[in-house]
Structure formats: C-alpha cells, structure tokens
N, C-alpha and C positions, 0 to 999 in steps of 0.2 A: 423391666421394672413394671408392673401394673399399675394402673391409676389408684389402686385402693391398698396397694402394699404398706405405704406409710402415711395413713391419713391424718395422724396426729404428730409425726415426728418433729414437727416444728415446735411442739411444747414439751418435747422430751429431753431430759438430762441425765446425766450420770454424775450425781453430786455437781461439782464445779462445771462440768463439760457437757456440751451438746452430744446427743448419742452418735455414734459411729456412722449409722445410716444416713445422718444428715451431711456429712462429710462426703460419702459416697454418692449421693445425689448431687451434691455441688459439683464433682468431677464427671460424672456419667451423663446427667440430665439437669442441667442446672436451672431450666425453666420447666419445672416438673408438674404434671397433671394430677389432681385430687378430686376424686368424685365425691360430692356431699349428697345428703338426702334429697330426694327431689329430682336427681340426675344431672345437677349443674356441674360444671367444673370450675375449680379454683385452681389458679396456678401460682404455685410456690417458687419464688426467685431465691437463688441462695449464693450466687456469685457477687463479690463486692463492686465490681464494675457495672453489672445489670442492676443491683439494687440502687446504686447511686444514680442510674439512668431513669429508672422509673419514678423515684422519690423527687428527682429534680425536674421531672416533666409534667406540670400540670396541664399543659396543652392536650396530651394524650391521655392522661390518667386523671380521674377525678375522685375526690374524697367524699362527695354528696350522693350517698347511696340511693336515696330517693329520687334524686334528679335524672341519675342515669338509668335506672331500672324502671322509672316511671310509677314508682309506689308512693310518690308525694316527697316534697322536700323534708330534709332533715334540719333545716336551719334552726327550729326552734327547740331542738333537742338539747339535753346536757352534753357536755362533753368539750365546751369551748370551742376552740378553732379547729379541732381535729376532724370535723366533719363538714366543714365549709370550704367551698372553692372562691377563687377571686370572681367577682369583685368584692364580695361580702367579707371574705378572709382578709384581703388586703385593707378595707376599711377598718376591720376591728383590730387587726394585728397593729396597724399604725398607732392606735391609742395606747396600746401596751408597751410598744417597743422601748420608747425613751425611759420606761419604769425598770427596765431590766438592763441598762447599761451599769458597768462596773462602778462608775461614778455613783450612781444612785444607790446600788446596792451596798456600797461601802457604809452607807447611813445605818444599815442593818446589822453591820458586823458586831458592834458592841452587843446588840440585843441577842444575837445568835450565841455569842460567848457566852452571855449570862444564861440564856436557856440551857445550854450544854451544862454549865456549872451547876445549875439547879438540879438537873436529873441526876449529875454525879453526887451531889449531896444527898439526894433521896436515896440513891443506891446505898451509900456509905452507911446512912442510918438505918438501913433494912439489915444491916449484918454483913455477911462475908461472902453471901451467894446470891445470884439473881438469875433470871431470864432476861438476858441482854437484850433480847426483841422486845418485851413488854416494858421493860424498865428504861430503856435508852433509845434503841433504833426507832421505836414506834411512836413514842410522843414528841419527840424533836422536831421532825418534819412538820407535825400538826401545829405545833406552837409556833414554828418559823412562818407557816402560812397565815396563822391568826396575826401575827405581827405585821406580816406584808400587807394583808387586806386591810388591817385596822379594826378587828374584831374586838369589841369591847371586853374588858377582862372579867366582868361578871357573867360573860355568855360564853367564854372560852371552855369551860367544862362541858356544855352541850355541843360545842363544836368538836371537841376532842372526842367524845362519845360518837357522834355521827361520823367523823371522818375515819373512825376505827372500825365502826360497824359496816361502813361502806366497803371495806375489802374483806369482809368476813363472809365468805359464800357456804358455810356450814349449814345453815338454816333453809338452803334452798332457794330457787329462782324467785319466787313470790316474795320471799322475806326481803331479798336483795334489792328487788324492784321497789319494794316499800321504803327501804332506807335511802335509795336515790331519790324517790319522791319527797321524803322527810330532808334530806339535805337541801334538795333545791328550793323547799319552801322556806327552810331556815335562811338560807342565802338571798332569796328574793325578800323576805322580811328585813334582812339586815340591809340591802341596798335600799330599800324604801326608806328607813330609818337614816341611812346616810345622805340621801337626797334631801331629807329635811334639814339635816345639820351635818354637813359634811366634816369629816375627821381627818387625820393627817396621814391616814393609811392610803393604799391604793385605790380603794373604791372612793374615798372622799377625794383624792386627786383628781380621778377620772371624771367625777361628777361634776367638780368645780370647772375642769378644763373642757369637758365635751357632754356636759349633762343635757344639753338640748339635742344631742345628736345620737344619743344611745338610750334605749330604752331599759327599764328595771330589769325585764326577762334577759335581754342580751348581756347585760352586765353579770347578773347572777350566772348566767351560763358560761360567761368567762371565768368568773370566780370557781365555779365548779370544775372547769378545765385545769385551772391552777391547782386545785386540790387533787383531782384524779391524776395528773401529770406529775405532780412534785410530792406527794405523799407516800404511796406505797414504793414508787420507785427508790425515794430517798432511803425509806426504811429498808428496803432489801439490800442496797449498797453498804449501808452502814453495818448490817449484820453480816453480811456475806465477806464484806472486806476485813472485819474484825476476825471472822472465823480463819481468813486466809492468813492474816497477819501471825494469828496464834500458831498456824502451822508453818511459819517463816520466820523464825525468831531473829535472824540478821535483819531482815526488813523491819521487823517490829521495833528493834532497837533503833534504827534510823529513823522511823516516824516519829518515835518518843522524843529524839533530839529537836525535831521540827526542821524547819528551813525549807529549801527549793525542793529537795527530795520528796517531801509530802506531795506536792503538786504533780509531779511527774508520777509517782506511784499511783495517785488518784485517776490520772488520765489512763494510765496502763490497765487499772483494775476497771475502769469503765468499760474499756474495750473487751478485757477478758472476759468480765462477768456477764454484760450485755442483758442486764435484768430485763428489759423490755425486749422479749424474744422476736415479736413481729411487729412491724409498723401498722398503724391504722390502715384498713384495707383500701386499696385503689380499684377503680373500676374502668375499665377500657372505654374511652368515649366514642370509638369507631373500631371497626376492623382494623387491626394492625399487626405488626410483627416484632417480635422481642427476642433477639439472640437467635434468629432464624424459626422461631416458634411463632405460627400463627395464632392469634387470640381474637375472639369475637368481640363484638359491640356488647357491653354491659357485663362481660365476664369479670370476676373478682379476681385481682392479683394480690397476693401476700408476699411480702418482702421479708425474709427470714434475716434480721438484725444479727442474730447469734452466729448464723452460717457466714455471712458476710465479713463479720469481724474476725473470723478464724480463718480466712482464705489466705491460701501460700501466696497468692498474688501480692499482699501486703508486705511479705517478708518472709524468712526463714523462721521455724519454730513458734508459730502462732499459737500453737496449743498450750503455751506456758505464760504466765505473767513475768515480763521481763521489765522492771521499771526504767532501767537505763536505755530501751531501745528506742530509736527514732522511727516513727512510723507515719504514713500518711493519715490523713484526719479519720478517726474511728466514726462509726454508725451508731453509737450508743444513745446519741439524741437525735436521731434521724438525720435527715438531709433536706435541702431544698426549702421552700417557702413554708414547710410545716415542721422544720427542725424546731426542738423544744425550745420555747422562749425563755424557760426558766432555767436553762443549763447553768448560766454562770452562778445562780442562787444554789444549785445543787452541788456544785464544785467547791463553792465557799463553806457549805456545811459540812462536807466531808474533810476538807482541809483544816477545819477547826475542830470537828468532833473527834478523829483519830487521834491525834497528839494529846489532847485533853484527857481523853479516857485512858491511855496508857501511862500518862503522867501520874494521874490521880491513882490508878491501882497498877503499880509496876509489877506486882506478882500475878497480873491476871491470868488465868488460865481455864481450859475447859472442866467442867465439874463431871463430864461423862466422856467415855471414848468417843474419838473422832467419828467413829463408824456408826455412833448411835445418834449423832446430831440429825434431827430431822428435816429434810429438804421438802419443798414443795413439790406436787406431782402435777403435770399437765396444766400449768399455769402461765397465763400470758405474760404476767410480771414474776419472774422467778424470784425465789428468795429461800427464807428458812422459817418454819413453822415456830421453831423456838431456839434459843441459844444459852443453854444453862452454862454458867461461869461461876468461878469462885476466884477469891485473891486472898 
C-alpha cells in the first residue's frame, strides 16, 4: 500500500458503513502513513487498542497544534477543550465536569421532553410529510444547547440560525470562517451579559462559581466547544438512527414501547454509526513508536473512530448493529481526558427523541426509496443531507 493510495479513506462511507478499504488498512497496516500537501506525513490509526492507546496518552500525544509545531498556541481558538492540553485543559474541564453529571442533567430532562414535543407538534401542523433533518433532528440539539447554556428566549432564533449555519459548508471556506466568527461574537456578548446578571443556565452558574478565574473569551470558547461537539453530532445521530429504525421494523416497534431496550439500542447505534469519524488530531510530543511504527516529533496522528468501533477485536459481527450485544466501551465519544464531556446529554436526547417520534407518528415511513436518501460525502461528522418522511 502506498502513502497516497487512500488519503481520504477515513472520511469515506458506503451508506451506514465505512468503506471496505478502511477495514483492509486496519488489518494490513493499522498505523498507516498518508502524505498531505507539503510533504508532511499524517498517521492514520485504525485498531481499537491502538486508538485507545493514543487517545488515553496525553504525555506522548498533544492536542495543541501550535504548541507542538511551533506555530503559536491555539489556546485562544474556538473549539472548547478539544485543542487544549493539561494543565489548561484540566483547569477548564474541572469547571464543566460537575454540570454534566446525570444528577444535574436530569434537571434538563423535562425541558428536553418539551422541546421534542414542540418539534413534533410543528411537524404535525405542517401536514403529513417532512424533511426529518430540518424539522426534527437539526433544531432539537440547538434548542437543548440553548437550554443548557441559558440563552435568553428572545435570542434563541439568532442562536438557532448561527448554529445551523455553522455546519453548512456549501458556501465555501470564507463563508464558514465568517459564521464561526459571528458565532464566537454572539457567544462572547452572551457571556458578557451573563457576567453582569448571571442566569440559571450553565454560563450563569460558572460565572457565579468561578467568575474571577475564567475570562469571557475562555467561557465563550467553552460554550462554542459545547455547540460544535453537541449540535452536528446529535443531529446526525437522530437522523441516521431514525433511518436505521425505519429499515429495521422489529427494533422500531421495541423502541416505540420504550423501556431499557431504548438505552441499549442507543449505545449500539452510537458504536455502529460513529458519526464523528476521526478524533481531534494528536501530535507526537517527541520521537516515539506506536504499534511498531516510528513516528517523528510533531507528526500528526489521526485516530479513526469509525474503524476502531468496527474492529473484530471487540467481538464477532461488528459490521452489524446488534442491540442485545454486550461489548467493551465504544469510542463514539472518544476516550481519555478528551472524551466528550456532553456524552450523557447526547444519550439523554436520543433516549427521549426516538420513542417520542415513533409514538407520535406510528405510520412513519420514508417518502423516497431508501437508495435515494442522500448521505453526506467526505464529512468529518457523518450524517444525512436530508431525510424525507411521511406518515
């Protein structure tokens, strides 16, 4: 296999499944060199155990691109905790962690149920057809993040627009950069207003408890990280999960009934879909060896979460979603100190949304043939462009 044979394989899918080439790389050369423009080498890591080893080792692998490459620190960039190393990462995550315990998040559960019901009401008022991405999967995560952060009701329409535009790359890189800047400006203004008069949301709570220790820019960046980490990913899971259920009517009937089965199915679909296809890039802090492969200081390491979550080392038949299986911890939310802090919130959204949707519309079905449902192409966060349904 040459370095340039599969330079984009980590982002390629065949509907629900990673392309076969990715599994071949995992078998034949699990730490795989890819040459990028400029002659640099990026290492693609595909085996479950190796991915866990990289993501769990912040002593050998850094998340701070600028700090490792000498191009300047990224500590002030958007992205929340994803581009930060200890001790800065440790300090900021310590502020957030208490707000993401299940005990704290249960306070949000009634509001999430209400948000889901409001979206279902809107779908019902609109007739008997809808694009489930636009009408259901896209707005719910945005509105939940609004609720979490404490965005005032009168500003939620602007927040919803910015959070939706944030993940629309059709207008090109300059437009995307402008949306990111607009989003950060919105969040910075929101933090400044909360500092003057803290509300009951996460921003107000953090400012009351740690206001002297955290700057407006840091808190806006953390809020931006929660948005980027919790919006597009949850949207994709709601859409892909619904499509999978429509193709698996026995599982659909069980989810409609609710109960413990829903939680098990959600976990298996998280593993199976792995919508975040690669983890935040890591950079070798020094010359090192990974699974027998020498890696030079400063070289980028990309961990393929989608390949790792399909690794046969996890068990038999990992290419299928089997809700009854018991499997070691999946990597859909990452691993180690950078594991997604909002994972419990995302899981709660899905456990609430799937049964509610299927109960409200028991005759839900695709409005187009399955083969015509448009999946994203070459996307870091995998998902659907749209999901036409009728009932």
